[in-house]
N, CA, C and O atoms as a GROMACS GRO file, in nm:
protein
  552
    1MET      N    1  -2.167   1.318  -4.941
    1MET     CA    2  -2.114   1.294  -4.809
    1MET      C    3  -1.974   1.261  -4.828
    1MET      O    4  -1.942   1.172  -4.907
    2MET      N    5  -1.879   1.333  -4.752
    2MET     CA    6  -1.734   1.305  -4.765
    2MET      C    7  -1.688   1.276  -4.613
    2MET      O    8  -1.731   1.341  -4.518
    3PHE      N    9  -1.602   1.175  -4.602
    3PHE     CA   10  -1.551   1.143  -4.468
    3PHE      C   11  -1.402   1.179  -4.462
    3PHE      O   12  -1.329   1.166  -4.560
    4GLY      N   13  -1.358   1.222  -4.345
    4GLY     CA   14  -1.216   1.260  -4.325
    4GLY      C   15  -1.128   1.126  -4.332
    4GLY      O   16  -1.183   1.016  -4.336
    5SER      N   17  -0.999   1.140  -4.333
    5SER     CA   18  -0.904   1.026  -4.333
    5SER      C   19  -0.918   0.944  -4.215
    5SER      O   20  -0.899   0.824  -4.230
    6LYS      N   21  -0.947   0.989  -4.098
    6LYS     CA   22  -0.957   0.912  -3.976
    6LYS      C   23  -1.108   0.888  -3.936
    6LYS      O   24  -1.138   0.837  -3.828
    7VAL      N   25  -1.196   0.926  -4.026
    7VAL     CA   26  -1.345   0.912  -4.004
    7VAL      C   27  -1.393   0.986  -3.877
    7VAL      O   28  -1.486   0.940  -3.810
    8ARG      N   29  -1.331   1.095  -3.846
    8ARG     CA   30  -1.376   1.176  -3.736
    8ARG      C   31  -1.474   1.287  -3.778
    8ARG      O   32  -1.558   1.330  -3.698
    9TYR      N   33  -1.462   1.333  -3.906
    9TYR     CA   34  -1.537   1.443  -3.952
    9TYR      C   35  -1.616   1.387  -4.084
    9TYR      O   36  -1.576   1.292  -4.152
   10CYS      N   37  -1.728   1.460  -4.104
   10CYS     CA   38  -1.811   1.426  -4.224
   10CYS      C   39  -1.855   1.561  -4.279
   10CYS      O   40  -1.896   1.649  -4.204
   11VAL      N   41  -1.846   1.576  -4.401
   11VAL     CA   42  -1.899   1.702  -4.465
   11VAL      C   43  -2.007   1.658  -4.561
   11VAL      O   44  -1.987   1.568  -4.642
   12THR      N   45  -2.128   1.725  -4.549
   12THR     CA   46  -2.242   1.695  -4.632
   12THR      C   47  -2.267   1.816  -4.713
   12THR      O   48  -2.243   1.927  -4.666
   13TYR      N   49  -2.315   1.802  -4.834
   13TYR     CA   50  -2.349   1.908  -4.927
   13TYR      C   51  -2.445   1.856  -5.032
   13TYR      O   52  -2.455   1.736  -5.059
   14LYS      N   53  -2.516   1.956  -5.089
   14LYS     CA   54  -2.607   1.925  -5.202
   14LYS      C   55  -2.566   2.000  -5.321
   14LYS      O   56  -2.497   2.102  -5.307
   15THR      N   57  -2.604   1.959  -5.439
   15THR     CA   58  -2.569   2.041  -5.555
   15THR      C   59  -2.668   2.160  -5.551
   15THR      O   60  -2.782   2.149  -5.508
   16ASN      N   61  -2.613   2.275  -5.602
   16ASN     CA   62  -2.686   2.396  -5.622
   16ASN      C   63  -2.721   2.447  -5.483
   16ASN      O   64  -2.820   2.519  -5.471
   17GLN      N   65  -2.649   2.417  -5.380
   17GLN     CA   66  -2.664   2.472  -5.240
   17GLN      C   67  -2.543   2.553  -5.212
   17GLN      O   68  -2.435   2.516  -5.256
   18SER      N   69  -2.555   2.664  -5.140
   18SER     CA   70  -2.445   2.766  -5.125
   18SER      C   71  -2.367   2.730  -5.005
   18SER      O   72  -2.257   2.782  -4.986
   19SER      N   73  -2.419   2.637  -4.917
   19SER     CA   74  -2.337   2.609  -4.791
   19SER      C   75  -2.326   2.461  -4.778
   19SER      O   76  -2.389   2.387  -4.853
   20PHE      N   77  -2.246   2.414  -4.683
   20PHE     CA   78  -2.227   2.271  -4.647
   20PHE      C   79  -2.229   2.255  -4.502
   20PHE      O   80  -2.211   2.354  -4.430
   21ASP      N   81  -2.248   2.137  -4.450
   21ASP     CA   82  -2.251   2.112  -4.304
   21ASP      C   83  -2.142   2.020  -4.273
   21ASP      O   84  -2.111   1.926  -4.346
   22VAL      N   85  -2.083   2.049  -4.161
   22VAL     CA   86  -1.965   1.959  -4.103
   22VAL      C   87  -2.008   1.900  -3.984
   22VAL      O   88  -2.050   1.973  -3.894
   23TYR      N   89  -2.002   1.767  -3.969
   23TYR     CA   90  -2.038   1.684  -3.856
   23TYR      C   91  -1.911   1.624  -3.802
   23TYR      O   92  -1.820   1.584  -3.874
   24ARG      N   93  -1.910   1.620  -3.666
   24ARG     CA   94  -1.797   1.569  -3.591
   24ARG      C   95  -1.847   1.457  -3.505
   24ARG      O   96  -1.956   1.464  -3.448
   25ARG      N   97  -1.762   1.348  -3.495
   25ARG     CA   98  -1.801   1.237  -3.413
   25ARG      C   99  -1.794   1.277  -3.270
   25ARG      O  100  -1.695   1.338  -3.229
   26LYS      N  101  -1.898   1.244  -3.188
   26LYS     CA  102  -1.910   1.291  -3.056
   26LYS      C  103  -1.826   1.190  -2.959
   26LYS      O  104  -1.751   1.231  -2.870
   27TYR      N  105  -1.850   1.055  -2.987
   27TYR     CA  106  -1.786   0.956  -2.909
   27TYR      C  107  -1.698   0.868  -2.999
   27TYR      O  108  -1.729   0.848  -3.116
   28GLU      N  109  -1.595   0.818  -2.946
   28GLU     CA  110  -1.504   0.729  -3.021
   28GLU      C  111  -1.472   0.602  -2.930
   28GLU      O  112  -1.424   0.614  -2.818
   29HIS      N  113  -1.500   0.491  -2.981
   29HIS     CA  114  -1.479   0.368  -2.914
   29HIS      C  115  -1.411   0.268  -3.009
   29HIS      O  116  -1.470   0.235  -3.112
   30ASP      N  117  -1.292   0.218  -2.980
   30ASP     CA  118  -1.227   0.126  -3.063
   30ASP      C  119  -1.246  -0.027  -3.023
   30ASP      O  120  -1.195  -0.118  -3.087
   31PHE      N  121  -1.321  -0.044  -2.917
   31PHE     CA  122  -1.364  -0.184  -2.870
   31PHE      C  123  -1.238  -0.258  -2.828
   31PHE      O  124  -1.234  -0.380  -2.839
   32ARG      N  125  -1.133  -0.189  -2.782
   32ARG     CA  126  -1.010  -0.260  -2.729
   32ARG      C  127  -1.017  -0.251  -2.580
   32ARG      O  128  -1.034  -0.142  -2.525
   33ALA      N  129  -1.006  -0.360  -2.516
   33ALA     CA  130  -1.004  -0.370  -2.373
   33ALA      C  131  -0.878  -0.440  -2.328
   33ALA      O  132  -0.838  -0.540  -2.388
   34ASN      N  133  -0.813  -0.387  -2.221
   34ASN     CA  134  -0.696  -0.442  -2.177
   34ASN      C  135  -0.734  -0.562  -2.087
   34ASN      O  136  -0.797  -0.544  -1.982
   35VAL      N  137  -0.696  -0.683  -2.127
   35VAL     CA  138  -0.725  -0.806  -2.057
   35VAL      C  139  -0.608  -0.856  -1.979
   35VAL      O  140  -0.624  -0.943  -1.893
   36MET      N  141  -0.488  -0.803  -2.006
   36MET     CA  142  -0.369  -0.852  -1.936
   36MET      C  143  -0.276  -0.740  -1.913
   36MET      O  144  -0.265  -0.652  -1.997
   37ALA      N  145  -0.206  -0.739  -1.801
   37ALA     CA  146  -0.121  -0.624  -1.757
   37ALA      C  147   0.024  -0.649  -1.809
   37ALA      O  148   0.109  -0.562  -1.791
   38HIS      N  149   0.053  -0.762  -1.870
   38HIS     CA  150   0.190  -0.798  -1.912
   38HIS      C  151   0.232  -0.720  -2.038
   38HIS      O  152   0.151  -0.693  -2.127
   39ASN      N  153   0.356  -0.686  -2.042
   39ASN     CA  154   0.412  -0.629  -2.159
   39ASN      C  155   0.443  -0.738  -2.263
   39ASN      O  156   0.532  -0.819  -2.233
   40LEU      N  157   0.383  -0.750  -2.378
   40LEU     CA  158   0.398  -0.855  -2.478
   40LEU      C  159   0.469  -0.803  -2.594
   40LEU      O  160   0.448  -0.851  -2.706
   41ASP      N  161   0.554  -0.704  -2.574
   41ASP     CA  162   0.641  -0.650  -2.682
   41ASP      C  163   0.733  -0.758  -2.726
   41ASP      O  164   0.806  -0.812  -2.642
   42GLY      N  165   0.736  -0.798  -2.861
   42GLY     CA  166   0.828  -0.896  -2.902
   42GLY      C  167   0.775  -1.041  -2.889
   42GLY      O  168   0.841  -1.136  -2.931
   43SER      N  169   0.664  -1.056  -2.835
   43SER     CA  170   0.603  -1.199  -2.809
   43SER      C  171   0.554  -1.249  -2.938
   43SER      O  172   0.523  -1.176  -3.032
   44ARG      N  173   0.548  -1.380  -2.937
   44ARG     CA  174   0.492  -1.457  -3.053
   44ARG      C  175   0.363  -1.523  -3.013
   44ARG      O  176   0.344  -1.551  -2.894
   45GLY      N  177   0.281  -1.549  -3.098
   45GLY     CA  178   0.146  -1.616  -3.068
   45GLY      C  179   0.105  -1.707  -3.170
   45GLY      O  180   0.133  -1.686  -3.288
   46LEU      N  181   0.035  -1.814  -3.131
   46LEU     CA  182  -0.019  -1.916  -3.214
   46LEU      C  183  -0.156  -1.955  -3.169
   46LEU      O  184  -0.182  -1.946  -3.049
   47GLN      N  185  -0.244  -1.995  -3.250
   47GLN     CA  186  -0.368  -2.050  -3.209
   47GLN      C  187  -0.372  -2.205  -3.231
   47GLN      O  188  -0.330  -2.257  -3.334
   48ILE      N  189  -0.425  -2.274  -3.126
   48ILE     CA  190  -0.443  -2.411  -3.129
   48ILE      C  191  -0.594  -2.435  -3.126
   48ILE      O  192  -0.659  -2.423  -3.022
   49GLU      N  193  -0.645  -2.468  -3.240
   49GLU     CA  194  -0.797  -2.480  -3.257
   49GLU      C  195  -0.850  -2.599  -3.184
   49GLU      O  196  -0.955  -2.592  -3.120
   50SER      N  197  -0.773  -2.716  -3.194
   50SER     CA  198  -0.821  -2.833  -3.120
   50SER      C  199  -0.833  -2.824  -2.969
   50SER      O  200  -0.909  -2.898  -2.906
   51MET      N  201  -0.757  -2.732  -2.912
   51MET     CA  202  -0.761  -2.708  -2.773
   51MET      C  203  -0.855  -2.588  -2.733
   51MET      O  204  -0.885  -2.567  -2.616
   52ASN      N  205  -0.900  -2.509  -2.842
   52ASN     CA  206  -0.973  -2.390  -2.814
   52ASN      C  207  -0.890  -2.302  -2.736
   52ASN      O  208  -0.938  -2.247  -2.638
   53ALA      N  209  -0.765  -2.282  -2.769
   53ALA     CA  210  -0.665  -2.205  -2.694
   53ALA      C  211  -0.574  -2.129  -2.787
   53ALA      O  212  -0.579  -2.145  -2.909
   54PHE      N  213  -0.493  -2.046  -2.727
   54PHE     CA  214  -0.380  -1.987  -2.804
   54PHE      C  215  -0.256  -1.976  -2.714
   54PHE      O  216  -0.270  -1.961  -2.593
   55VAL      N  217  -0.143  -1.982  -2.767
   55VAL     CA  218  -0.019  -1.974  -2.690
   55VAL      C  219   0.054  -1.844  -2.716
   55VAL      O  220   0.053  -1.794  -2.828
   56VAL      N  221   0.115  -1.789  -2.619
   56VAL     CA  222   0.192  -1.666  -2.626
   56VAL      C  223   0.322  -1.696  -2.557
   56VAL      O  224   0.328  -1.757  -2.450
   57SER      N  225   0.438  -1.644  -2.629
   57SER     CA  226   0.571  -1.656  -2.568
   57SER      C  227   0.601  -1.525  -2.502
   57SER      O  228   0.566  -1.416  -2.547
   58MET      N  229   0.667  -1.544  -2.393
   58MET     CA  230   0.716  -1.437  -2.308
   58MET      C  231   0.870  -1.461  -2.265
   58MET      O  232   0.900  -1.517  -2.160
   59VAL      N  233   0.953  -1.416  -2.348
   59VAL     CA  234   1.102  -1.426  -2.327
   59VAL      C  235   1.134  -1.575  -2.315
   59VAL      O  236   1.180  -1.631  -2.415
   60ASP      N  237   1.115  -1.646  -2.200
   60ASP     CA  238   1.156  -1.786  -2.197
   60ASP      C  239   1.044  -1.876  -2.145
   60ASP      O  240   1.069  -1.988  -2.101
   61ILE      N  241   0.918  -1.827  -2.150
   61ILE     CA  242   0.801  -1.902  -2.105
   61ILE      C  243   0.696  -1.901  -2.214
   61ILE      O  244   0.674  -1.800  -2.280
   62ILE      N  245   0.632  -2.012  -2.230
   62ILE     CA  246   0.517  -2.020  -2.323
   62ILE      C  247   0.391  -2.045  -2.238
   62ILE      O  248   0.379  -2.145  -2.168
   63LYS      N  249   0.300  -1.950  -2.246
   63LYS     CA  250   0.176  -1.963  -2.169
   63LYS      C  251   0.060  -1.991  -2.256
   63LYS      O  252   0.055  -1.945  -2.370
   64PHE      N  253  -0.040  -2.069  -2.201
   64PHE     CA  254  -0.156  -2.100  -2.281
   64PHE      C  255  -0.279  -2.024  -2.222
   64PHE      O  256  -0.295  -2.008  -2.102
   65TYR      N  257  -0.368  -1.977  -2.324
   65TYR     CA  258  -0.482  -1.902  -2.281
   65TYR      C  259  -0.601  -1.955  -2.361
   65TYR      O  260  -0.589  -2.000  -2.475
   66GLU      N  261  -0.728  -1.945  -2.290
   66GLU     CA  262  -0.843  -1.986  -2.353
   66GLU      C  263  -0.889  -1.885  -2.458
   66GLU      O  264  -0.878  -1.765  -2.431
   67VAL      N  265  -0.939  -1.921  -2.571
   67VAL     CA  266  -0.984  -1.840  -2.677
   67VAL      C  267  -1.115  -1.758  -2.634
   67VAL      O  268  -1.131  -1.642  -2.671
   68ASP      N  269  -1.201  -1.821  -2.557
   68ASP     CA  270  -1.335  -1.766  -2.525
   68ASP      C  271  -1.329  -1.645  -2.426
   68ASP      O  272  -1.396  -1.543  -2.446
   69ASN      N  273  -1.249  -1.659  -2.320
   69ASN     CA  274  -1.241  -1.556  -2.209
   69ASN      C  275  -1.109  -1.509  -2.189
   69ASN      O  276  -1.092  -1.429  -2.096
   70PHE      N  277  -1.004  -1.546  -2.266
   70PHE     CA  278  -0.860  -1.494  -2.246
   70PHE      C  279  -0.814  -1.518  -2.100
   70PHE      O  280  -0.739  -1.434  -2.049
   71THR      N  281  -0.852  -1.622  -2.033
   71THR     CA  282  -0.790  -1.661  -1.907
   71THR      C  283  -0.685  -1.757  -1.927
   71THR      O  284  -0.690  -1.837  -2.021
   72GLU      N  285  -0.587  -1.756  -1.842
   72GLU     CA  286  -0.466  -1.834  -1.861
   72GLU      C  287  -0.498  -1.971  -1.805
   72GLU      O  288  -0.560  -1.987  -1.700
   73ILE      N  289  -0.450  -2.075  -1.883
   73ILE     CA  290  -0.469  -2.211  -1.841
   73ILE      C  291  -0.348  -2.247  -1.760
   73ILE      O  292  -0.239  -2.265  -1.814
   74LYS      N  293  -0.367  -2.257  -1.628
   74LYS     CA  294  -0.258  -2.271  -1.535
   74LYS      C  295  -0.179  -2.400  -1.545
   74LYS      O  296  -0.061  -2.406  -1.511
   75GLU      N  297  -0.252  -2.508  -1.594
   75GLU     CA  298  -0.186  -2.644  -1.597
   75GLU      C  299  -0.090  -2.645  -1.713
   75GLU      O  300   0.004  -2.724  -1.713
   76CYS      N  301  -0.110  -2.564  -1.810
   76CYS     CA  302  -0.021  -2.571  -1.935
   76CYS      C  303   0.074  -2.452  -1.936
   76CYS      O  304   0.033  -2.339  -1.963
   77LEU      N  305   0.201  -2.477  -1.906
   77LEU     CA  306   0.303  -2.379  -1.898
   77LEU      C  307   0.437  -2.448  -1.948
   77LEU      O  308   0.474  -2.552  -1.894
   78ILE      N  309   0.505  -2.395  -2.042
   78ILE     CA  310   0.630  -2.451  -2.088
   78ILE      C  311   0.744  -2.351  -2.053
   78ILE      O  312   0.740  -2.234  -2.093
   79LYS      N  313   0.842  -2.398  -1.980
   79LYS     CA  314   0.958  -2.305  -1.946
   79LYS      C  315   1.072  -2.356  -2.042
   79LYS      O  316   1.107  -2.473  -2.043
   80ILE      N  317   1.123  -2.264  -2.117
   80ILE     CA  318   1.228  -2.296  -2.212
   80ILE      C  319   1.373  -2.267  -2.150
   80ILE      O  320   1.400  -2.153  -2.112
   81PRO      N  321   1.455  -2.361  -2.143
   81PRO     CA  322   1.586  -2.332  -2.086
   81PRO      C  323   1.684  -2.266  -2.190
   81PRO      O  324   1.738  -2.332  -2.279
   82LEU      N  325   1.704  -2.139  -2.172
   82LEU     CA  326   1.782  -2.063  -2.274
   82LEU      C  327   1.926  -2.060  -2.234
   82LEU      O  328   1.960  -2.064  -2.116
   83PHE      N  329   2.016  -2.052  -2.340
   83PHE     CA  330   2.154  -2.034  -2.313
   83PHE      C  331   2.182  -1.893  -2.243
   83PHE      O  332   2.115  -1.793  -2.269
   84PRO      N  333   2.283  -1.896  -2.153
   84PRO     CA  334   2.310  -1.759  -2.101
   84PRO      C  335   2.373  -1.666  -2.206
   84PRO      O  336   2.453  -1.713  -2.287
   85SER      N  337   2.345  -1.550  -2.206
   85SER     CA  338   2.386  -1.449  -2.302
   85SER      C  339   2.517  -1.385  -2.255
   85SER      O  340   2.531  -1.347  -2.138
   86VAL      N  341   2.611  -1.374  -2.345
   86VAL     CA  342   2.738  -1.314  -2.310
   86VAL      C  343   2.756  -1.183  -2.385
   86VAL      O  344   2.856  -1.114  -2.366
   87THR      N  345   2.657  -1.144  -2.473
   87THR     CA  346   2.655  -1.017  -2.549
   87THR      C  347   2.540  -0.929  -2.495
   87THR      O  348   2.465  -0.963  -2.403
   88ARG      N  349   2.533  -0.814  -2.562
   88ARG     CA  350   2.429  -0.717  -2.516
   88ARG      C  351   2.280  -0.771  -2.543
   88ARG      O  352   2.188  -0.745  -2.466
   89GLU      N  353   2.265  -0.845  -2.654
   89GLU     CA  354   2.127  -0.892  -2.678
   89GLU      C  355   2.100  -1.018  -2.602
   89GLU      O  356   2.181  -1.111  -2.602
   90PRO      N  357   1.974  -1.022  -2.532
   90PRO     CA  358   1.939  -1.140  -2.453
   90PRO      C  359   1.888  -1.250  -2.547
   90PRO      O  360   1.837  -1.226  -2.657
   91ASN      N  361   1.903  -1.365  -2.500
   91ASN     CA  362   1.842  -1.485  -2.566
   91ASN      C  363   1.695  -1.491  -2.538
   91ASN      O  364   1.655  -1.467  -2.424
   92GLU      N  365   1.613  -1.522  -2.634
   92GLU     CA  366   1.467  -1.524  -2.613
   92GLU      C  367   1.404  -1.610  -2.720
   92GLU      O  368   1.468  -1.650  -2.816
   93ILE      N  369   1.272  -1.637  -2.700
   93ILE     CA  370   1.207  -1.717  -2.808
   93ILE      C  371   1.175  -1.626  -2.929
   93ILE      O  372   1.109  -1.523  -2.918
   94ILE      N  373   1.226  -1.668  -3.043
   94ILE     CA  374   1.215  -1.585  -3.168
   94ILE      C  375   1.117  -1.639  -3.261
   94ILE      O  376   1.071  -1.565  -3.348
   95SER      N  377   1.081  -1.766  -3.251
   95SER     CA  378   0.984  -1.821  -3.351
   95SER      C  379   0.915  -1.947  -3.290
   95SER      O  380   0.974  -2.026  -3.216
   96MET      N  381   0.790  -1.957  -3.326
   96MET     CA  382   0.704  -2.082  -3.290
   96MET      C  383   0.624  -2.129  -3.411
   96MET      O  384   0.568  -2.048  -3.485
   97VAL      N  385   0.622  -2.257  -3.430
   97VAL     CA  386   0.534  -2.315  -3.538
   97VAL      C  387   0.468  -2.432  -3.481
   97VAL      O  388   0.530  -2.507  -3.406
   98ILE      N  389   0.343  -2.453  -3.513
   98ILE     CA  390   0.271  -2.570  -3.475
   98ILE      C  391   0.243  -2.654  -3.601
   98ILE      O  392   0.222  -2.599  -3.709
   99SER      N  393   0.242  -2.786  -3.584
   99SER     CA  394   0.216  -2.882  -3.699
   99SER      C  395   0.070  -2.864  -3.749
   99SER      O  396  -0.013  -2.802  -3.682
  100SER      N  397   0.044  -2.920  -3.868
  100SER     CA  398  -0.087  -2.911  -3.921
  100SER      C  399  -0.191  -2.997  -3.840
  100SER      O  400  -0.310  -2.965  -3.837
  101ASN      N  401  -0.147  -3.097  -3.781
  101ASN     CA  402  -0.237  -3.179  -3.692
  101ASN      C  403  -0.244  -3.138  -3.552
  101ASN      O  404  -0.311  -3.200  -3.470
  102GLU      N  405  -0.172  -3.029  -3.519
  102GLU     CA  406  -0.159  -2.964  -3.394
  102GLU      C  407  -0.116  -3.058  -3.279
  102GLU      O  408  -0.164  -3.054  -3.166
  103GLU      N  409  -0.019  -3.145  -3.324
  103GLU     CA  410   0.030  -3.240  -3.224
  103GLU      C  411   0.177  -3.201  -3.179
  103GLU      O  412   0.219  -3.239  -3.070
  104MET      N  413   0.250  -3.130  -3.259
  104MET     CA  414   0.384  -3.093  -3.240
  104MET      C  415   0.399  -2.944  -3.239
  104MET      O  416   0.340  -2.874  -3.321
  105LEU      N  417   0.477  -2.897  -3.147
  105LEU     CA  418   0.519  -2.749  -3.132
  105LEU      C  419   0.663  -2.739  -3.149
  105LEU      O  420   0.738  -2.812  -3.083
  106ALA      N  421   0.710  -2.651  -3.236
  106ALA     CA  422   0.853  -2.632  -3.249
  106ALA      C  423   0.876  -2.484  -3.211
  106ALA      O  424   0.807  -2.391  -3.253
  107VAL      N  425   0.974  -2.474  -3.133
  107VAL     CA  426   1.017  -2.341  -3.071
  107VAL      C  427   1.167  -2.315  -3.103
  107VAL      O  428   1.254  -2.396  -3.073
  108ILE      N  429   1.192  -2.201  -3.163
  108ILE     CA  430   1.332  -2.160  -3.186
  108ILE      C  431   1.370  -2.041  -3.102
  108ILE      O  432   1.307  -1.935  -3.107
  109SER      N  433   1.483  -2.063  -3.020
  109SER     CA  434   1.526  -1.950  -2.941
  109SER      C  435   1.655  -1.894  -2.999
  109SER      O  436   1.729  -1.962  -3.071
  110GLY      N  437   1.677  -1.775  -2.967
  110GLY     CA  438   1.805  -1.701  -3.013
  110GLY      C  439   1.800  -1.559  -2.982
  110GLY      O  440   1.741  -1.515  -2.883
  111LYS      N  441   1.865  -1.483  -3.072
  111LYS     CA  442   1.876  -1.332  -3.043
  111LYS      C  443   1.813  -1.259  -3.155
  111LYS      O  444   1.829  -1.295  -3.271
  112ASN      N  445   1.740  -1.154  -3.121
  112ASN     CA  446   1.693  -1.054  -3.212
  112ASN      C  447   1.800  -0.951  -3.227
  112ASN      O  448   1.830  -0.880  -3.131
  113LEU      N  449   1.858  -0.938  -3.342
  113LEU     CA  450   1.965  -0.837  -3.371
  113LEU      C  451   1.913  -0.717  -3.432
  113LEU      O  452   1.792  -0.713  -3.455
  114ILE      N  453   1.986  -0.620  -3.461
  114ILE     CA  454   1.952  -0.494  -3.532
  114ILE      C  455   1.916  -0.528  -3.673
  114ILE      O  456   1.957  -0.633  -3.723
  115MET      N  457   1.842  -0.444  -3.740
  115MET     CA  458   1.798  -0.449  -3.879
  115MET      C  459   1.715  -0.572  -3.902
  115MET      O  460   1.724  -0.631  -4.010
  116ASN      N  461   1.630  -0.617  -3.803
  116ASN     CA  462   1.546  -0.731  -3.813
  116ASN      C  463   1.616  -0.861  -3.842
  116ASN      O  464   1.558  -0.953  -3.900
  117GLU      N  465   1.742  -0.868  -3.800
  117GLU     CA  466   1.822  -0.992  -3.823
  117GLU      C  467   1.804  -1.075  -3.702
  117GLU      O  468   1.789  -1.020  -3.592
  118GLN      N  469   1.805  -1.206  -3.714
  118GLN     CA  470   1.791  -1.303  -3.604
  118GLN      C  471   1.904  -1.407  -3.610
  118GLN      O  472   1.952  -1.452  -3.714
  119PHE      N  473   1.938  -1.439  -3.485
  119PHE     CA  474   2.050  -1.535  -3.470
  119PHE      C  475   2.001  -1.657  -3.398
  119PHE      O  476   2.008  -1.655  -3.275
  120PRO      N  477   1.951  -1.762  -3.459
  120PRO     CA  478   1.901  -1.873  -3.387
  120PRO      C  479   2.000  -1.961  -3.325
  120PRO      O  480   2.101  -1.984  -3.391
  121ASN      N  481   1.986  -2.015  -3.206
  121ASN     CA  482   2.084  -2.097  -3.144
  121ASN      C  483   2.033  -2.223  -3.084
  121ASN      O  484   2.113  -2.310  -3.049
  122GLN      N  485   1.900  -2.240  -3.067
  122GLN     CA  486   1.837  -2.361  -3.007
  122GLN      C  487   1.710  -2.392  -3.075
  122GLN      O  488   1.640  -2.300  -3.116
  123LEU      N  489   1.675  -2.518  -3.090
  123LEU     CA  490   1.549  -2.566  -3.144
  123LEU      C  491   1.499  -2.665  -3.040
  123LEU      O  492   1.572  -2.751  -2.990
  124PHE      N  493   1.362  -2.647  -3.007
  124PHE     CA  494   1.295  -2.728  -2.912
  124PHE      C  495   1.170  -2.784  -2.992
  124PHE      O  496   1.106  -2.711  -3.068
  125VAL      N  497   1.138  -2.912  -2.971
  125VAL     CA  498   1.020  -2.969  -3.033
  125VAL      C  499   0.945  -3.044  -2.925
  125VAL      O  500   0.996  -3.132  -2.857
  126PHE      N  501   0.817  -3.000  -2.914
  126PHE     CA  502   0.734  -3.057  -2.805
  126PHE      C  503   0.626  -3.138  -2.870
  126PHE      O  504   0.568  -3.096  -2.969
  127LYS      N  505   0.599  -3.252  -2.816
  127LYS     CA  506   0.485  -3.342  -2.859
  127LYS      C  507   0.374  -3.328  -2.764
  127LYS      O  508   0.397  -3.332  -2.643
  128ARG      N  509   0.248  -3.310  -2.810
  128ARG     CA  510   0.133  -3.294  -2.736
  128ARG      C  511   0.091  -3.431  -2.681
  128ARG      O  512   0.080  -3.527  -2.758
  129SER      N  513   0.066  -3.442  -2.547
  129SER     CA  514   0.016  -3.562  -2.489
  129SER      C  515  -0.125  -3.545  -2.443
  129SER      O  516  -0.160  -3.446  -2.379
  130ARG      N  517  -0.200  -3.640  -2.474
  130ARG     CA  518  -0.357  -3.641  -2.440
  130ARG      C  519  -0.370  -3.673  -2.298
  130ARG      O  520  -0.285  -3.739  -2.238
  131ALA      N  521  -0.481  -3.624  -2.242
  131ALA     CA  522  -0.516  -3.655  -2.101
  131ALA      C  523  -0.553  -3.803  -2.086
  131ALA      O  524  -0.616  -3.863  -2.173
  132ILE      N  525  -0.510  -3.858  -1.971
  132ILE     CA  526  -0.532  -3.997  -1.944
  132ILE      C  527  -0.675  -4.034  -1.914
  132ILE      O  528  -0.730  -4.133  -1.963
  133ASN      N  529  -0.734  -3.950  -1.829
  133ASN     CA  530  -0.876  -3.974  -1.795
  133ASN      C  531  -0.968  -3.910  -1.902
  133ASN      O  532  -0.940  -3.801  -1.952
  134PRO      N  533  -1.071  -3.977  -1.933
  134PRO     CA  534  -1.162  -3.921  -2.045
  134PRO      C  535  -1.229  -3.787  -2.007
  134PRO      O  536  -1.261  -3.708  -2.095
  135GLY      N  537  -1.249  -3.760  -1.878
  135GLY     CA  538  -1.308  -3.641  -1.833
  135GLY      C  539  -1.218  -3.521  -1.831
  135GLY      O  540  -1.264  -3.407  -1.830
  136ASP      N  541  -1.090  -3.547  -1.831
  136ASP     CA  542  -0.986  -3.434  -1.829
  136ASP      C  543  -0.978  -3.368  -1.972
  136ASP      O  544  -1.014  -3.423  -2.076
  137GLN      N  545  -0.923  -3.236  -1.959
  137GLN     CA  546  -0.904  -3.166  -2.084
  137GLN      C  547  -0.766  -3.210  -2.140
  137GLN      O  548  -0.685  -3.277  -2.076
  138ASP      N  549  -0.750  -3.168  -2.260
  138ASP     CA  550  -0.612  -3.196  -2.322
  138ASP      C  551  -0.513  -3.108  -2.265
  138ASP      O  552  -0.396  -3.116  -2.303
   0.00000   0.00000   0.00000
């Protein structure tokens, strides 16, 4: 049994048999479903396991989403004040890192230049604050 490079075709044969059979896949499903209509080209993402969430950067906004159902957590939104751009390339979030204890979030903003070069110009560090009421979420 031999499979094609994209696993769409299969060729079967037996030794001492004069012919072979070719099978083609009838249906193809890659299990990808569009859950959001936003263009996330150039976005950065991080997982926060202690919140059961992940964060996604969108130019100058950081949004939080639940891991289980990909819904946006409306209470958690970080707006990053970027410098105004005087050149062709716009300022945007170019990197995000979370601390090992998931208490601090560092965000670097700057410009994405040609040839995968980056020009950082701002650093923001956010400290996570816990909910005051025991019944509230983080």
